[in-house]
C-alpha positions in Angstrom: 146.9 126.2 84.2 146.9 127.4 80.6 149.5 127.3 77.9 151.5 130.5 77.6 152.7 131.7 74.2 156.2 132.8 73.5 156.7 135.1 70.5 159.5 133.9 68.3 161.4 136.4 66.3 160.1 135.0 63.1 156.6 136.0 64.1 157.5 139.6 63.7 157.5 139.1 59.9 153.9 137.8 60.1 153.0 140.7 62.4 153.9 143.0 59.6 152.3 140.8 57.0 149.0 140.4 58.7 147.0 143.5 59.5 144.7 143.9 62.4 141.7 141.7 61.9 138.1 142.1 61.1 135.2 141.1 63.3 135.7 137.7 65.0 133.8 134.5 64.4 130.6 134.4 62.4 130.7 135.2 58.8 134.0 135.6 57.0 135.4 138.9 55.6 134.7 140.1 52.1 136.8 138.6 49.3 140.0 140.5 48.5 139.9 142.9 45.6 143.4 141.8 44.6 145.9 139.1 45.5 149.7 138.7 45.4 151.1 137.9 42.0 150.7 134.3 41.2 148.3 133.5 44.1 144.6 133.3 43.6 142.5 131.9 46.5 139.6 129.5 45.8 136.1 131.0 45.5 134.6 128.7 48.2 135.1 130.5 51.5 135.2 127.1 53.4 138.2 125.8 51.6 141.3 125.5 53.8 144.1 127.3 51.8 146.8 126.7 54.4 147.0 123.9 57.0 149.7 122.6 59.3 149.2 119.2 61.0 150.9 116.2 62.4 150.6 112.8 60.8 151.8 109.4 62.0 153.9 108.9 65.1 153.7 106.4 67.9 150.1 107.2 69.0 146.8 105.4 69.2 144.4 104.9 66.3 142.0 107.1 68.3 144.5 109.9 68.4 145.2 109.7 64.7 141.5 109.8 63.8 140.7 112.6 66.2 143.7 114.9 65.3 142.8 118.4 64.5 145.2 120.5 62.4 147.5 122.7 64.4 146.4 125.5 62.1 143.8 125.8 59.4 143.5 129.0 57.4 140.4 129.2 55.2 139.8 131.3 52.0 137.5 133.8 53.8 140.2 134.5 56.4 139.0 132.3 59.2 141.9 130.9 61.2 141.2 127.7 63.2 143.6 126.7 65.9 143.8 124.7 69.2 143.5 126.9 72.2 144.8 126.2 75.7 143.2 123.5 77.9 143.3 123.1 81.7 146.3 121.1 83.0 144.1 118.7 85.0 143.4 114.9 85.0 141.1 113.7 83.7 141.1 116.4 81.0 138.1 117.9 79.3 136.3 115.8 76.7 135.8 118.7 74.3 138.7 120.1 72.4 139.2 123.9 72.6 139.0 125.0 69.0 139.4 128.8 68.5 138.5 130.9 65.5 140.3 134.2 64.6 139.5 136.3 61.5 142.2 137.6 59.2 141.8 139.8 56.1 141.6 137.5 53.0 144.1 139.8 51.2 146.6 139.1 54.0 145.8 135.4 53.7 146.8 135.4 50.0 150.1 136.9 51.0 150.5 134.3 53.7 149.9 131.5 51.2 152.6 132.9 48.9 154.9 133.3 51.9 154.4 129.6 52.8 155.1 128.5 49.2 158.2 130.6 49.0 159.4 129.3 52.4 159.6 125.7 51.3 156.2 124.2 50.9 156.5 124.3 47.2 159.9 122.5 47.4 160.4 119.0 46.1 163.9 118.1 47.3 164.4 115.1 49.6 164.4 116.2 53.2 166.2 113.2 54.7 165.4 111.1 57.7 166.9 112.0 61.1 167.8 108.9 63.2 164.7 109.3 65.5 162.1 106.6 65.9 158.3 106.9 66.2 158.2 110.7 65.6 155.3 112.3 63.7 155.7 114.0 60.4 154.7 117.6 59.9 152.4 118.2 56.9 152.1 121.6 55.2 149.2 121.9 52.8 148.5 124.9 50.5 145.5 125.2 48.2 145.0 127.9 45.7 142.7 128.2 42.7 145.3 126.4 40.7 145.5 123.3 42.9 147.0 121.8 46.1 150.6 121.5 47.2 151.7 119.2 50.1 155.1 119.1 51.8 155.6 116.5 54.5 158.7 116.4 56.7 159.5 113.7 59.2 160.5 114.6 62.8 160.7 118.4 62.0 160.6 119.4 65.7 162.1 116.3 67.2 165.0 116.3 64.8 165.9 120.0 65.3 169.6 120.1 65.7 170.1 116.5 64.6 172.5 116.3 61.7 173.5 112.7 61.5 172.6 111.3 58.1 171.5 114.7 56.7 173.3 116.7 54.0 173.9 120.4 54.4 171.2 121.1 51.9 168.7 118.9 53.8 169.5 120.7 57.1 169.1 124.1 55.4 165.6 123.2 54.0 164.5 121.7 57.3 165.6 124.8 59.1 163.6 127.0 56.8 160.5 124.8 57.2 161.0 124.8 61.0 161.0 128.6 60.9 157.8 128.5 58.8 156.3 126.1 61.3 157.1 128.5 64.2 155.6 131.5 62.3 152.4 129.7 61.3 151.7 128.0 64.7 152.1 131.4 66.3 149.7 133.0 63.9 146.8 133.1 66.4 148.9 135.1 68.8 150.1 137.4 66.0 146.4 138.0 65.2 145.4 138.4 68.8 148.5 139.4 70.9 146.3 140.6 73.9 144.0 137.6 73.9 140.3 137.6 74.0 139.5 138.3 70.4 139.0 134.7 69.3 135.6 133.0 69.3 135.0 129.4 70.4 134.2 127.3 67.4 130.6 126.1 67.1 130.6 123.2 64.7 127.6 122.1 62.6 128.8 118.5 62.7 130.7 116.5 65.3 132.3 113.1 64.9 132.1 110.9 68.0 135.0 108.4 68.1 133.6 105.4 69.9 135.0 102.3 71.7 133.6 100.1 74.5 134.1 101.7 77.9 136.4 100.1 80.4 136.9 101.2 84.0 140.1 103.3 84.4 142.8 101.6 86.3 143.8 103.1 89.7 147.2 104.8 89.8 149.2 103.2 92.6 151.1 106.5 93.2 148.5 109.3 92.7 145.2 108.9 94.5 142.7 110.4 92.1 138.9 109.8 91.9 139.0 108.4 88.3 135.5 107.0 88.2 133.3 109.6 86.5 129.5 109.9 86.5 127.8 108.3 83.6 126.1 110.6 81.1 123.2 109.6 78.8 124.3 109.8 75.2 122.3 112.6 73.3 123.5 111.8 69.8 123.1 109.3 67.0 123.0 105.5 67.4 126.2 104.0 68.7 128.7 102.7 67.9 128.4 104.1 64.4 130.5 103.1 61.4 133.8 101.2 61.8 137.0 103.2 61.2 139.3 100.3 62.1 139.0 97.1 64.2 139.2 99.1 67.5 137.3 102.3 66.7 133.9 103.4 65.4 132.6 106.8 64.3 129.1 108.3 64.8 128.3 111.5 63.1 126.1 114.1 64.9 124.6 116.9 62.8 122.0 119.6 63.3 120.3 119.6 66.7 122.1 116.5 67.6 125.4 118.2 67.0 124.4 121.0 69.3 123.3 118.5 72.0 126.5 116.5 71.7 128.6 119.6 71.9 126.9 120.9 75.0 127.2 117.5 76.8 130.8 117.0 75.8 131.7 120.4 77.1 130.5 119.3 80.6 132.3 115.9 80.4 135.8 114.6 80.9 137.9 112.2 78.8 136.9 109.4 81.2 133.2 110.0 81.2 131.2 106.8 80.4 128.4 107.5 77.9 125.3 105.3 78.3 122.7 104.3 75.8 119.1 103.0 76.3 120.2 99.4 76.0 122.5 99.8 79.1 125.7 99.8 77.1 128.6 102.1 78.1 130.9 103.7 75.7 134.1 105.7 75.8 133.9 108.6 73.4 136.3 111.3 72.2 135.1 114.2 70.1 136.3 115.7 66.9 134.4 118.8 65.7 134.4 118.8 61.9 135.8 121.9 60.3 133.8 123.8 57.7 135.2 121.8 54.7 134.7 118.4 56.3 131.4 116.5 55.9 131.7 113.2 57.7 133.7 110.4 59.3 135.4 109.6 56.0 137.3 112.9 56.4 139.1 111.4 59.4 140.3 108.2 57.9 143.0 109.5 55.6 144.8 111.8 58.1 147.6 109.4 58.8 
């Protein structure tokens, strides 16, 4: 089973904003000859100029470290997003990261749209009375610098008004509309599906902890024990991220070997090393602007 996309009315504005896209994957499109007034994109094509991501929430340290942005739009027009995954258990070990290609001139317009829609705002957004929800972080980067707007419980607090002023509710509604537009951007770029390419990273962070046998479910009789797989990457467990989790970075040929092995594994696969140790590993492909495990420690 795969996730189906609904097209919100707000996406129609982006459909008009973003033209049909250039060749998918691979190299980025040529730089724009002009940009919207007041918006100049960075020269480095790998810089993410617009990102939407979750931070915090009642989740495990492994989930926090391994989070991918919901959307990452880069200066050359590459758009990284999370594609559908099979609704099975245990799920696949490898995240389904897709790459679309937008025209960089449209990306500059999209950046200005995000700033105008509230990312550049500084007013207090209030706190709905909801516990343990994540915050939604919008990050915009232009040649002039980076702007960040973070809002607690943006989706979970939709419709919640207790403790919020009319102004806070209005700003939250505008940011929620922007969130819907941006997270539907891959569909706007590719309404028929099939145009995206699967992301092939040059570096992969393996998030490592000691393997423990999965507990049997007393209700659902599933074969949870998975075949062990020999680890093809760097020495484990790698550098510590926190008391419970380590990170090992695979690059070059090792990154290719780890990617191939992870694509054939599940989230419960035990990974074995030459000394007989078994490890539980989740995988975080690094995006083009990321260089190592340190990029995962400040995501919140």
